[in-house]
Structure formats: C-alpha cells, structure tokens
N, C-alpha and C positions, 0 to 999 in steps of 0.2 A: 284785468277788469275787476275792480273791487266789488265785493258783494254789497248790494243795496236793497233793503227790504222796504217796499212801499205798499200802501193800501191798494187792493185790487177791486175793480168796480163790481165784479160779480159777488164779492163778499157782502155788499150792501144792498143787494136786490132781493126782495122776498122770493121764496122758493116757488110760489105759484104765479109770479110775474111772467108774462110771455117772453121777456128778454132773458130771464133765468132759465126757462125751458129751452130756449134757443142756445144759450150758453152751454147747457149740459149736453145737448146734441153735438155741438161743435167740439166740446172737450172730448167726448167719446170718439169723435172722428179723428182728432189729433192723437189720442192715445193709441188708436188702431194704427195710424200712420207711423208713429214712433215705435210700435210694437212693445208698449209698456207692459202689457199682460204677459208676453213671452219672457221679457227680462225678469219680471217678478217671479213667475213660475219657475224659471230655471234657477234663480237664486234660492228659492225655497227648497227645491229638490236637492240642490247641491249641499245645503247645510242641514238637511234632515236625514239624508241618506235613505235607509230602508225603514226608518221610523215613520209611522203614520200618526200625525198629531190628533189629539182629541178635540182641541179647541184653538181657534184662531180669532184674534181681535184685530179689526181694521180701523185705524183712527182716521177721522176726517173722510169717511167713506162716500159722502155725497149720495148719489142715487143708486149706488151699488153696482152699476154696470161694469166698471173696471174689475172689481173683485169677482164678479160673476164670470168674466172672461178668464181670469186667473183660475178660478175654480173649474171651469170647463177644461182647461189644460191639465189640471191636477187630478180630476175625478177618476180617470182610468187607474190611478194608483192609490188615491186617497178616497175612502168611502166612510160615510157616517161622521164627517167632521162637523162640529158645531162652529159656525162662523157668526161673530157678533159685529155688526156694522155700527160704528159710533159716529154721530154727527150732531151738530146743533139743530138740524132740521130733519124731520122724518119725511123724506121725499122718495123713498123706495117704492116703486110701482108694483102692482100685482103681477105683471108679466115677469119682472125680475124675481119676485118671491117664488113664483111658480117654477121658474127655471132652476133656481137653487134646489127646490124640492125634487125636481126631475133628476138631479144629480145625486140624490140621497144625501144632501147636505142639510143640516138643521140650521135655519136662519133665524137670527134674532136681531131686531133693530133697536138701538138705544139712542134716545135723544138726550144729549148731555154735553156739557163742556168737557173736553178731553182731560183737562187737569183734574177737575172734580171727579170724573169717572175713575181715573187711575188712582187717585187718593182713596176712593171708596173700595177699590178692588181688594178683597180680603185674601185671596189665594193666588198663587202663581199660575200662569197660563202657559201653554206650550209655545205659542207664537203671537207676537204683535207685529203688525205691518203698518206702513204708512206710504201711500201713493200720492205723489204731488202734494204733500201736506207740510213737511218740515220747512220748506222754503218760505212759509208764511211767517216764521218766527225769527226775531233777532237773536243775538248770541245768548243773552241771559235767559229768556223763556225757553229757548231751544235746549239749553243745558238742563233746565229744570224738567222739561218734558222727558228728555232722555234719561234723566236720573230716576224719575218715577217709573218709566218703562223698564229700566234695568233691574229694579227691585221686584218686578212683577212678572217677568217672562224668562223663558229659557232661550228664546231666539227672537231677535228683533231685526227686521229687514225693511229698508226704505228704498223707494225708487223715486228720484227727484230730477228736476231739470238740471241739465249740465250748463254751467255758466261759461260760455265761450263767445268770442266775437262771431264765429261762424254760425252758432246756434241763434244768436241775437239777430244777425242779418237775415238768416233764412226764415226766422219767425215773422218777418215783415211781409212775407208772401203767403201767409196762411189763407188769404182771401182767395187764392187760386183753388183751395179745397172747398170753397163755398162757405167759409166761416163768416159769422156776423161781426158787427162792430164791437161788441163787448169783449169777445175773446181776442180780437185783433189787437186791442190795447193790453189786455191782461196777460197774453202770452209773452209779450216783450217784458212786462214787469216781472213775470215769474222767472224768466231766464236771468234777469239782473239779480234776482234773489236766490238763484240756484247755487250749486256747489261744484267745486273742483278739488283735485288733490285729496288731502286727508282732513278736510274742514269739519266734516261731521264727527270723525274719530276724535278730533281735538275737544269736542264737547261731550263725548261719552265719559261718564263719571268713574268708570271702574276699569281696571286692567287685569287684576289677578283673576285667573280662571276664565277669562274671556278671550275667545279667538275673534279678531276683528278683521274684516275685509272691507276695503273701500276702493272703488275703481269706476272708470267710465265704461259705458256699454253702448256702442253705436255713437253717432254724432250728437245725439240730443239728450241722452239719459245718463244718470249718475246713480250707482248702486252702493248702498251701505248695508253691511250685515254684522251683527254681533251675536255670537253663540257662546253660551255658558258651557264649558267643557264637562261639567259634572251634573248637569240637569237634564239634557235631552238625550 
C-alpha cells in the first residue's frame, strides 16, 4: 500500500468548533486504545537511559492530553522537566495544565508554525517528540522538518500510524468505540499517510554520530527514534 498524504477534515475545523472538541475527545480515546502513550514513554526511556532531560519539545501537540499521559508514565523517574507544547492553536485546557503542574513538570504552550518555531530555536534541546504528526507531511516537507529537528536536538522520537491493510480495515470500525464522523474519516486518511519499514529513516538528513531505530510496535503504531551519540 503506497503512502498517500491527503488533507484531513479536522485540520480545517476551528479549535472551538463543537466538531473539533468531539474530534479531540475521540482522538484521545483512540490513542488510549492503541496505547500510544505507553509506546512513546518506553521509547523515551530506552533512548535516554538514566539521564533525566531538562527540556522536551512536543511538535503538533494539540490539546496536550497525549503528552500528559506520556508525562504521567515518566514522572516517577523524571522530575522537573520543562515541556513545551507547540501547535498552531492554543487549545490546552486548564485541567491539563494543572495535571502537568501536579507532576512537577514545567509546562509552556507555544502557538506557532513548527517550521518557523524550529528555525527560530537558538539552542539545542534534549528531546523533540512528535505524536501522530509526521504523517501529515509529504516527502519534501517531512525531510525539511526532520532536518530542522536534527540540528536542534539530542534525541528525536516520533510515534506515527502504521500503514498496513490490517490497520486500515480495522480503522473502519472505530465507530464501535463511540467515535464521531470527523475522526471516522480522518483515521483512515491518517493510516494511508502512515509509515512502514524504514521510511522515516530515509528522510533523516544525517547519519554520522546518529543511532537510528525504526520499527513497528503493536498492530497500529510505528516508532522512529534518532539519538545523537555525543550529545545526550
């Protein structure tokens, strides 16, 4: 199944629209079902070892709920982390902000285009993550995004949809989980734009001093990690 990136309906709905709020609830439900937070937390712990990062940037963070669930898994080992949620809309709720504070994580929300944000970033950060975000980009902008990230981080980890026939067919039954019409269409589109094999690695701009891992995890998720061996 060839990779096919198409516009997703949720990307064109204002953040305060009732359909957008329903979409975010449904997306959080699907992420919980796929255990996306567990996959991301495990990948981060694997590639950081005993090192506790000072700063983590999450690209395309949405309402912050998924990264909060990741943080809740990491908090017993990671304290005092500064997490920056970057998105084109600031839709992070007060309960999410309060939950980060309860973990002793320092939350910052940044409303910006991710390309512009990464270009303005002056110093290297410990970790950059992307959850269900890279699949929105075709080959050329994806390579550009990864190139910007590679110059500005010590560790990059992404968790994306896995593009398989099984995942595509299974996604047609998300209505059984109570999902609404917006996500029922978008989840199929997301899987068609997802990744298999070493497709993200092929777009990573650097090889020297980088340790790269790319693999499937479970029936629905695809993990990519790039760690600079001399930085973290």
